[in-house]
N, C-alpha and C positions, 0 to 999 in steps of 0.2 A: 773379766776384762772390762775396762771402762768404755763407754760408747762416746766417741768423739764426733759422731756424724752430725751432731747438732751445732758444732762450732761455726761461728760466722767467720768471714774473712778477717775481720779485725782481731778476733780471738786467735786465729791461726797465726797472724803476724806476731801477736804477743807471745804465742807459744814458741815461735822460731827464735825470738829474742831470748827467751828463757833457756832454750837449748844452747844458744851461742854462749850465754853466760855460764851455763853448767860445764860446757866444753872447756872454756878458759879456766874455770875454777878447778877442773879435774886434771890439770897438767897440760892442757893444750898449749901449743907454742904460739904465744901471742906475737912473737917477733918474726914469724915465718914470712918469707917474701912471696909476692904474688906468683902463682904458678907452682909453688911447692906443695906437695901433698902431705897433710898431717898424718902422723903414724897412729894407727888404730891400736891402742894400748889394751892391757888386760882390764883396766878399769872400764874402758869403753866396751870391752867384750861383755863384762858383767852387766853393765847398764843396757847393752843391746839385748842380752838374753832375757832380762826380766822386764823390759819395757812393755807397757800396755799398748803401745802403738805398733802396728804392723811395720816391720823393718826388714829390708833385704840388702845384701851386698853382692854386686856382680862385677866381674873383671872387665876392664877396658879391653877392647880389641875382640875378645871372644864372646863377651856378654854373658858368660856362664855364671850361674849363681855360685858364690863362694860360701854364703851363710844366709840363713833366714831364721827369724825368731818365731816363738810359738804363736804370737799374735798374727804373723803373716800366714803361718800354716793354717790357722783357723779361718782367716779371711778368705784365702784363695781356695781352700779345700784340698790342696795337694799334701801328700806326706813329705816329710823332710827329704827323704831319699829321692823322691820324684822331683822335688824342687832342684836339688843339686845336680840332677841330670838335665836340667832345662836351661834355657837362656832367657834373658830379660825380654827378648823379642817375642817369646812364646805367650806372654801374658798381656802384651799390648794389642790394642785393636788394630786390625790391618790398615785402616784408613789413617792411623796416626804414626806409622812406622817411620815415615820421612821426618816427621817432627822429632821423634825419638832420637834418630841419628843426628839431627841438627844440634840437639842439646848436648850431645856427647862432645861436640867440637867446642863447647864452652866450658873448659875446666874451671873449677872453683875450689878454693881451700876452705870455704865457709858454707854454712847452711844457706841454701837458696830455694825460695818458694817457686815452684814451677807451675802452679795453677792446676786447674782440674784436668784430669786425663781419663780416658776410657780404658779400663783393664778387663780381662776376661778370666773368669773363675774356671775351675776344673769342669763344672757342670755346664759350661757354655754361657752362663749368665754374665751379662755386661754390667759392670759397676763403674761408678764415677768416684775417683779418688783425688784428693788434694795431695800433690807430691812435694816433698821437701828433700833436696839432695845435697850431698857434699862429696867431693873427691877425697880419697884417703889412700894410705898405703896399708894394705891388709896382708900381714905376713910377707912383706916385701913385694907384693904385687900392687900395681896401680888398679884401683877399684873405685866404685862409686857406691856410697851408702844412700839408700832411698827409704824415706819414711812415707808410707802411703796411708792416709786417713780416709776411710770410706765415708763419702758424703752423698751417697745415692739417695737415701731416704730424705736427707735434708733438701736436696735439689727437687725431689718430687714434691715435697711439702711446699717449697718456695714456688714451684711452678703452679701447684694447685692454688696457693694463695694469690698468685698473680692472675690466674684464670678467674678465680672467684671475684677478685677486685674488678677485672674487666667486665665480668658479667654484671656485677652490681652497678658499675658506672653506666653500662649500656641500658640496664633497666631504669636507673634513675634518670638518665638522659631522655629516655623515650616515654616515660610516664607523662600523660597529658595533664600535668599539674606542676606548679612552680615549687621546686624543692631547693632550700638554701641552708647554708651553715655560716654563722657569723662568730667571730672570736668574741668570747664573753667579756674580755677586757677592752679591746679596741673597738668592738662592734663593727668591724669591717668584714666584708665577705671573704671567706676562705674557700667556699664552694657554692656554685650556682648552676643547676643543671641546664642542659641545652634548651629545653622547653621554656625556661624562665627568660632567657635572653631573646629567643625567637618570638615568644608571646609579647614581650615588651618592645620588640623592634630594635634591640641593641645587638651589636656584633657579639658572637659567642665568645665568652671568656673575658669580655671587656669590663665586667662588673667586679672581678676579683681584686681585692685590696681596697675597694671603695666602701664608703658608708652610705646609709640611706639618704643622708643629706647631699651626697654627691649625685644621687640618681633622681631624687624626687623634690618637688617644691617643699619649702620649709614647713608649711602648715601640715601637709600630708606626712612628711618625715617625722614631725613631732608626734603625730598620732601613732605611727609605727613604733617610735622609741618608747612611748608610754606603755605599750603592751609588752615590749621587750623587757623593760624594767620590772614590770609586774611578774613576768615569768621567772626572771633571775632572782627576784626578791623572795617569791613564795616557793620557788623550786618545784612548781607543779605546772601541769599543762594549762595553757591559757588559750581560749578560743575567742575569735572575733566572728560571730555568725554572719554578719553582712558588712563587708568593708567595701564601700563605694569608691570607685576610682575611674580613671580614664584609660581606655584601651589604646593600642598603638595607632589606630586610625582615627582617634579622637572621639569614639563613641563611648557612652557610659557603660561600665561593667560592674558586676557585683561579685565579690570573692568571699569565700569562707576560709579563714586563716586559723591554723593551729600552731602553737609554739611550745617547745619543751626544752629545758636546760639539760646539758650533759655535764657531769661532775668529774673532777680528777681524783687521784688516789687520796687526796687530802680532804675530799668532800667539798671542794670549792668549784663554783661554776667554771667550766672549761670552754664549752661551746654552746651556742644556741641553735637548735635545729628547728626548722619551720617548713610547713607545707601549705600551699595556697591553692584552692580549687575554684575555678570559675563556675559560679552557680547562676549566671545571668539567665541562661536558657531555662534552667529549672524554675527560677523565680517567675519567668514569663509564663511557663507552662502552668505553674500554680495559680498565677493571676488569671490566666485564661480559663483554667478549670473552675475557679471561683466564679468568674463571670458567666461561664457556661451553666454552672449550677443555678445561679440566680436567674439566668435566662430560661432554663428548663423549668424552674419553679413558676416563673411568670407565665410560661407557655401552658403549663398544666392548669394553672389557676384560671387562665383566660381561654383555654381550649374549648372546642365544641363537643368534646367527649366527656362522658361521666367516668371519672377515674376513682376506683375504690381500692382500698387495702384491707385485706382480711387476715385473720390469724389462721393457723392450720386447721382449726375446727370450722372455718367458714364464717366466723363472726365479724361483723363490720367494725373496722378500727378507724377508717378515715374515708371521707368522700370529698373530692375536689369542689371548689366553689362553682366551677362551670357545671359539674355534675349535679350540684344542688339546684342550680337554675333549671337544668333539663328535667330533673325529676320533680320540680316544683316543691322542694323541701324548704320550709320556712325555718325549722329548728332541727339541725342535723343531730343534735344530742339525743333526740328522741329515737333515732334509728341506730345509734352506736351500740354495739353489743348484740344487735339482732342478727339472725342467721341470714346469710345470702340466699338460702333456699326459700325463705319466706317471701321473696319477691316474685316467685314463679308459681304457676298453678298447673295441675294436670300432668300430661306427659312431659312438658317442658321442665317441670321440677326434677324429674328423673334425669333428664339430659344435663341439667345444671349440676346435679350431684355427681354424675360421671366426669364432668369437666373439672370439678374440684378434686376428685380422686386422681385424675391424670396429672394435674398441676402439683399435687402433694408428692407424686412419684417422680417429679423433676422434669416433666414435659409440658408443652403448651397444648391447650385445647381451645376449640372455637365452635360456636354454634349461634344460631339465630332463634329469637323467641319473642313472644308478645308479653309485655309488662306495662300496665298503665302507670301514669305518674302518681305521685302522692295525693293528687287532687282528682284522680280518676280519668285523666285525658288518655285515650288509647295511643299506644306507641309500640313500634317494633324496634328491636335492638339487635345489633351485631356484637356478640360477646367474645372477648379474647381473655382467657385465663392463663396466666403464666406464674411460675414460682419465682420468689425473691430469695436468692441463695445467700447463705451466710459465708463467713470466711472459710469454713471447712467444706464449702461446696454443697451443703445440704440445705434444702428448702427450709426457711424459717418463717416466711410469710407468703401470702398470695396476692398477686396484682390482677385486678379486673379492669379492662378498658371496654366501656360500653358506648357504642356509636349509635346515634338515633338514625334508623334507616326507614322511618315511617314513609317519607316521601318517595324513597326508592321503591318500597313495597307497592305503594299506590301506582307509581309509574310502571313497575313491572307488571302489575295486574292489567293496567291499561294497554301495555304493549302486547300482552298475551291476547287480549280481546282484538287488538288491531291486527296482529298476525293471523288470528283465526279468520277475520273478515278478508284479509288479503288472500289467504289460502283458498277460501271458498270462491273468491273472484277469479284467481289465477287458474283454478282447476275447472272453471265452467265457461271460460271464454273460448272462442274459436281460434284466436291467435295464440302463437307461442310466446309466452312471456319468459324472459331469461335475465339472469344477473351473473356477471363474471368479474374477475379481477382484470386489471389492465393487461396482464400477461396472457389472458385468455382462459384461465382456469375457471370452470363453471362452478357457480355457487348454487344456482337454482335454475331449473328448466321445467316449465309447466307441462302437464300431461298431454296437451295438444300436440306436442312434438311427435308423438307416436302416430297421430292421425295424419299429420302433414308429411313428415319425413318417412313414415313407414317403419320406424325403428323405435325401440323402447328407450326412454330417457336414461335408464340405467346404463346403457351402452356408453354414455358420455363420461361415466365415472371412471372407466378403465382407460378411455382415450378421449380427452376433452375436445380434440379436433376432429372427431369421427364425423361430425355433421358436415364438414367441408368435403369429405370424400364424395358426397352426392352431388356437388356443384358441377354444372356443365362446364367443361374445360375452357370454353371461350369466355366465360363470365368470371373465372378465377382472378384475373388481374384487378377487375373492379372491386371484388370482395376484399382482396388483400389491401387495396388502397383504403377502403373503408376501415379495415382493422387498424391500419396505421393511424388514422384519425382518432379511433377509439383509444389507442395506446397513448395518444397525446392529450386525452381528455376532451376531444372535440366531438360535436354532433356529426353523425353520418346517416345517410339515407341511400341505400343501395338496392337495386333490383337485379335479381339473378335467377337462373333456372336450376332446378335440381332434378335428378333422375332417381325416382323411387326404386326400391328393390324389385317391384313388379314391372319395371321398365317404362312406366308412364312419366311424362315430363310435366313439371309444375313450375309456375312462376311464383317467386317469393319477393316481397318487399320487406326489407330488414332495416328498421330504424333504431339507432342507439343514442343514448343520452348519458352524460356523466352524472355520477351521484357519489355520495360519501356515506361510509359506514358511521356508526355512532362514535367510534374512536377517531374519526377523521381520515380513515383509510380511503383512498380514491378507488371507486368501483365504476362499472359500466352496466347499465340496464338497457333492455331493448324489447321491441315487439316485432316478431316475424309473422307476416300475414300472407296467406295463400291468395294471390291475385290472378290466378290462372283464368278464371271466368272473366275478370275485367279485361285481361290482355286479349282474350279471344274476342270479346265484344269490340275492343278497340281495333283489332285486325279486321273484323268484319266491316266495321264502319269505314276503315281506311280503304279496304278493297272496293267497297261500294263507291266511295268518293273518287277513287282512281278511275273506276269504270265510267263514272259520270264525266270526269274531267276528260278522259280519252275520247269519249263520244263528242263532247263539246269541241275539243281541239280538232277532231277529224272534220266536224261540220264547218268550223271556221276555215280550216285549210281548203276544204272543198269549195267554199264560197269565194275565198281569195283566188283560188285557181280559176274558177269560172269568171270572176271579174277580170283577171289578167287576160284570159283568153278573149273576153269581149273587147278589151282594149287593143289586143293584138289584131283582132279582126278589123276594128276601126282604122288602125294605122295602115293596114294593108290596102284598105280602100283609098287612103290618102296617097299611097305609092302610085296607084293607077291614075289618080287625078292629077298628081304633081310629080312627074318623073324626075324633075330637077333635084328634088330633095330626097330622092329614093335611098341613096346610100346611108344618109343619117337616120332615116326612118327604119331601114333594115337593121342597122346596128341597135337601135332602141328596141325593135321587135325581138331581136335575138336575146337581148338582156332580159326583157320581160318574159320571154319564153323559158329562159333558164330559171327564173324565179318561180314561174308557174309550174315548171317541172318539179322543183323542190317541194312546193306545197302539194302537188299531186301525189308525190311519193309519200309525204308525211301523213297524208290522210289514210294511207294503208298500213302505217306502222304505229302500234300503240306505245312503243317505248321511245319513239322520237329518233331512233338511230337509222341512218340512211346508208345503204350499201354504195361505196364509192365507185365500184365498177358499173353498177346500174346507172348512176348519175352520169358517168363519163360516156357510156354508150348512148344514153338518151340525148346528151348535148351534141354528140357527133351526128346523130340522126337529124336533129333539129337544124344543125349547120348545113348539112347536105341538102335538106329540103328548101332552105331559105336562100342559099348562095348558089347551090348547084355544085357539081363535082363529087368527089368521093374521098372518104376518110377511112383508111385501113386501120383496123383495131387489132391489137394483140394484148392479151391479158395473161400475166404470169403470177401465180400465187405460191409462195414458199412457206406459208403459214397454214395452220389447220383451220383457222377461222377467218372470214372475210373482213377486210378493212372497212370501217364505217366512220361516218361523220355525225356528231351530235346535231340535233335539230337546231340548236342555237348558233352553230357555225356553218350549217349547210348552205344557207343563202350566199354568204360571203365566198365560200369555196366554189360553189356552182357558178356564180357570176364571173369570178376570176377565171375559172377553167373555160367557161363559154367564150370569154374575151380572147383567150389564147388560141382556142380552136378556130374561132371565127376569123381571127387575123391570119392564121396559117392557110386557110382556104382562100381568103379574100386577097391578100397581098402576094400575088404571084405574077411573073412576067406574062405579057399578052401572047408572046410567041411560044409560050410553054404548052399551049393547047388546053386540054381538059385539066381542070383544077383538081389536084390530088394532094393529099397530106397523109402522114402516117403517125399513129399514136400507139405507144407501148406503155402499158401499166404493169409495174412490177411491185408485188406486195411481199414484204418480209415481216419478221416478228415485231419490229419496232418502227418501221418506216414504210412509206409508199413513194415510189418514184414514177413520175409520168413524163415520158419523152415525146415531144411533138415535133415532127420534121416536115418541112415544106421546101419547095423550090423558091429561090430568090436570094436576096442579100440584105444585110442590115443597112439602114440609112447612114450616110456620112455623119460622123461625130456622135454616133449612138452610144449612150452610157446609161444602162438601166438603173444601176445603183445610184448614179449621180443625178438621174432625172433629166438627162440631156437627149434631145431628139427622140423622145419616147411617145409623144402623142397623148391625147386625152384617155384613150383606151388603156394603155399601159400604166398611166398614172392612177387610173381606177384600180388596176391590179395591184400596184404598189400599196395603195391605201388599204385594200381589202385583206391583203396578206401581210400587213405590217406586224400583226401580233405574233408572239412566239409560236413556232410549230410550222411555219410556212416559209419557203425559200425558192426564188426563181432565178435561173441563170440563162443567158443567151450566148450562143456560139454561131458564127457565120463562117463556113468552110466549103470551098469548092462548089459554089453556086447553090448551097443549101443553108437554111437557117434551122438551128436546133434549139428548142426551148425545153429546159428541164425544170419540172415542178416537183419539189420534195415536201411531203407532208409528214408531220410527226405530232405526237401529243403536245399541247392540248387541242390543236385543230383536229387531229386524228383521235377518235374516241378510243379509250382503253380496250384491250382485248376482252377483259371480264365483262365490260359493258356490252360488247358485241355478242358475247355468248348469250346474254339475256335476251337479245333480239332473236 
């Protein structure tokens, strides 16, 4: 049976026309009216049976098969008997049954192409057929003749070709090169990939149908056309190694272009295919490489290293110009071909031999050695021997880079001597010499650390801050502040105490200074000195000086007190001689006595602190003896330590208190009889309150704070207690006057100072 699966639709239409002509020529009724069914004759039956095309006849209404030919039996896989027991619906795809029923409502008396349909074979395989149908009268029954040509493989082939075309187009469109095809006759573009248009800044597809003269300036288009003509004329590949043009942004670009003609079946040029690659970056890289090689060559020639190239046997092939200068070689040709090992003597020759062997094995080797110049000048060299690999990765030559390290060796020797002197100095001084990083990590601590701290220097290796554990707690803030300065690269000078493991206390003076390592790293160095003996001597001198000062102060106070007492005696003589001015003199005497009282108490105290209760009691006694009368005293203390006044404030407070007590006894009504006053002193933790009460009343218009009707005595009190820590208030109630004096720091000495007393 012939295979008709390869027929195209055009060929199928042609086949249908042939069938129609055969039908008419075989006795078909050409004059049948529309809607009439042609009779299926014996001739038709014979053609039906021997037709190479699968054909089936099924009845209208029941869809039962009435006849099938051998080609249909072979295509669908059913036996003839099985076919005749089936309906046309049984071989149709379920999804197309509605379409099948619709076509039955379109009767036709001529062959009609129904297009591709999906049918189902006996084994369940789905095939695609092109159906050609005609309604007929088959043995008196209305039926439909269907010729079904299997086009499954053709469809698959067409689909595969379509997929391959899409893939090819996708590949061509995404290749980062300009690909184009131009008609060989018109030289207009018939294809230009997406990259071509994007790379040239043109809308995609806008170049199709245009020539190079439509897209480029004439001069450039002429250049392109000349290479096109060459390719078409020779029929061979034409290359343009470097085509210089302008990019879409106006920058110069370089492209490598290849063109080749495609010929038709007559051997005539049909199309011109071309590919254009942008090689601008490659050319730039090549130029850069060329420049780099030139630069490298100039560096090698002008470098301060001696660069040599050896063969694998170690024979000298090349020595750089800089190397010839270093080695003081006037004629390098005299050394070429000599062995590299001949430059070395003794054990260094063996080391050089091992270096060559290592390089020949494909690895780098390095060593230092002594080799004098060609003129005998002593020099030390740092030698690096490496293999020069061939294309196969195997060493084919050896490269030796020799650096003159003579000065380095001299410096290294001098440094060793310096370090030895430093070590001897650091290990024999009494002070602790140390070096650390800015973070406090110890680099060096001299052996004196063990003598002063009582701990081995090795203990700092495990814990760099172990030395701080010995610092007296009260001195830690000052040490930490000093370390902050160290971390900032500043000089610090700190004195602190440490407690050694045996419990003894030592004074340390620790001075630090910024320094730098050879590589520029910031470091800190310092000296920690045991100044315990100095501190003890200073304390002894200070103690002696304080003792001398206290003795002198007591002597001065004693003499002032005696002088004031002498003045008081003279004033009392004046009272007897001049009774008229007695009140004024008595007031002055009282004030002088209060001052003398203070100096008398100060000469008994080495710390200069005076007990406020003692001062108050002494002032009350003085007032009683001078004015007469009686002052009741009551002292309450709610603190563990007595309230005191510093010597610098004692005179002011005593004179003010004396004035208040003197006024309390002096200014009382005549009818009151004996002069009496009451004083209550209450001490708390932070304040002292003194209440003085006497009979009488305040003057009219009296205002202590405003300075109204106060008199000279209270003005003196206001002046003496004007500084912070002193406050006086007056109250006049029911024939009594109450004065409240409150004292607090700084007039009142701190409790810690009082303890010292």
